[in-house]
C-alpha positions in Angstrom: 143.7 34.1 139.2 143.5 33.5 142.9 145.8 35.5 145.2 147.8 32.3 145.7 148.6 32.2 141.9 146.2 29.3 141.2 143.1 29.1 139.0 144.5 31.4 136.2 141.6 32.2 133.9 141.6 34.0 130.6 138.6 36.4 130.7 139.2 38.2 127.4 141.4 37.9 124.4 141.3 41.6 123.7 144.4 43.8 124.2 143.2 45.1 127.6 144.8 47.9 129.7 143.8 49.9 132.7 141.8 47.0 134.2 139.8 47.9 137.2 137.4 45.8 139.3 133.8 47.0 140.0 133.0 47.6 143.7 131.0 44.3 143.8 133.8 42.4 142.0 131.4 41.2 139.3 132.8 43.2 136.4 136.1 44.6 135.2 136.3 47.7 133.1 139.2 48.1 130.7 140.4 50.0 127.7 141.3 48.3 124.4 142.7 49.9 121.3 141.4 48.9 117.9 142.9 50.6 114.8 144.6 53.2 117.1 141.3 54.2 118.7 140.6 53.5 122.4 137.3 51.9 123.3 136.0 51.3 126.8 134.6 47.8 127.7 133.3 45.9 130.7 133.4 42.2 131.2 131.1 40.2 133.4 133.3 37.8 135.4 130.8 35.0 135.6 129.4 35.0 132.1 132.5 36.4 130.3 130.1 38.7 128.5 132.0 41.7 127.1 130.1 44.9 126.7 131.4 47.9 124.7 130.5 51.0 126.6 132.3 53.6 124.4 133.5 53.2 120.9 135.4 55.7 118.8 134.2 58.7 120.9 137.5 59.5 122.4 140.8 60.3 120.7 142.9 59.0 123.6 142.3 57.2 126.8 145.2 56.4 129.1 143.6 53.7 131.1 143.2 55.7 134.3 139.8 54.1 135.0 138.0 54.1 138.3 134.5 52.9 139.3 132.4 55.1 141.5 132.0 53.5 145.0 128.4 52.6 144.2 129.4 51.0 140.9 127.0 53.2 138.8 129.7 55.2 136.9 133.3 55.0 135.6 135.6 57.9 135.5 138.7 58.3 133.3 141.3 60.7 132.0 140.6 61.0 128.3 140.8 63.3 125.2 137.6 63.8 123.3 137.6 63.7 119.6 140.4 63.4 117.1 143.9 64.1 118.3 145.5 67.0 116.5 149.2 67.9 116.7 148.5 70.8 119.0 146.5 68.9 121.6 148.0 65.4 121.6 148.6 65.5 125.3 145.3 67.2 126.4 143.2 65.2 128.8 139.9 65.9 130.6 138.0 64.0 133.3 135.2 62.1 131.8 132.4 60.1 133.4 130.3 57.4 131.8 127.5 55.4 133.2 128.3 51.7 133.9 125.7 50.9 131.3 127.4 53.1 128.6 125.0 56.0 128.9 125.4 59.6 130.2 128.9 60.4 128.9 129.9 63.7 130.6 133.1 65.6 130.2 133.5 67.3 133.6 136.4 69.5 132.9 136.2 70.6 129.2 134.8 74.0 130.0 137.8 74.7 132.3 140.2 74.2 129.3 142.7 72.2 131.3 145.9 71.0 129.6 146.3 67.6 131.2 143.8 66.5 133.8 144.7 63.1 135.2 144.5 60.6 138.0 140.8 60.9 138.8 139.6 59.4 142.1 136.1 59.3 143.5 135.2 60.5 147.0 133.8 57.6 149.1 130.2 59.1 148.8 130.5 59.4 145.0 129.7 63.1 145.1 133.2 64.4 144.1 136.1 63.5 142.0 139.6 64.7 142.9 142.3 64.8 140.2 145.6 66.6 139.4 146.2 68.8 136.4 149.4 69.9 134.7 149.6 73.4 133.5 151.9 73.8 130.6 154.2 71.4 128.8 154.3 67.8 130.0 158.0 68.0 130.7 158.2 71.1 132.9 154.7 71.4 134.2 153.4 72.5 137.5 150.3 70.9 138.8 147.5 71.3 141.3 145.0 69.1 143.0 141.4 69.9 142.2 138.0 68.6 143.4 134.9 68.8 141.2 131.4 68.3 142.4 129.9 65.6 140.0 126.4 67.2 140.0 127.0 70.9 140.1 130.4 70.8 138.2 131.7 73.3 140.8 135.5 73.2 140.7 137.8 73.9 143.6 141.6 74.2 143.4 142.9 72.7 146.7 146.6 73.3 146.4 147.5 76.4 144.4 150.9 74.8 144.5 153.6 75.6 141.9 155.8 72.7 143.2 153.8 69.9 141.4 151.0 68.3 143.4 150.0 64.9 142.0 148.1 61.6 142.7 145.3 62.6 145.0 143.9 59.9 147.4 140.7 60.2 149.5 140.6 59.0 153.1 138.1 56.3 153.7 135.8 58.7 155.6 136.1 61.3 152.8 137.3 64.0 155.1 140.9 64.2 153.8 142.9 64.1 150.6 146.5 63.0 150.5 148.7 63.7 147.5 152.3 63.5 146.4 154.4 66.6 146.0 158.2 67.4 145.9 159.8 68.2 149.2 160.0 72.0 149.9 163.2 71.6 152.1 
């Protein structure tokens, strides 16, 4: 649809969520659940060609998708494998190539409880995210940055107040985030 509300066009009949445009505006990535299993797709806007990038490889995917600035990869908050009763809320930060190859779980080795809200740095070298420690209802959270190539992890906040929703500045020199007031 155009920004004026005209030219509404159905691009897929799938139950899509977490839609996100590619940087060149030629594709949209989205999550669609089939038989309670999330799958990751892209759709070419011009041809309407739907491509399944990831099928039945993740137990849960919450639709927090983001293309890398260069459009070569997509990151998401997801749970790998079958969901068991003890880990139903666990999430890691996962990257997949825009062509469906090179699936990499960036945070699994750190054993996070609920990594979420991944955002790429403007140069595509880093991903910032927040992570809840503990139960989802009374969690504290911190802002982390992970180097996509070396997998080096840095905790930026060490904040017990609940830091969430990181956002990179356009020049990549700063990260803003939401946190409760300390006053």
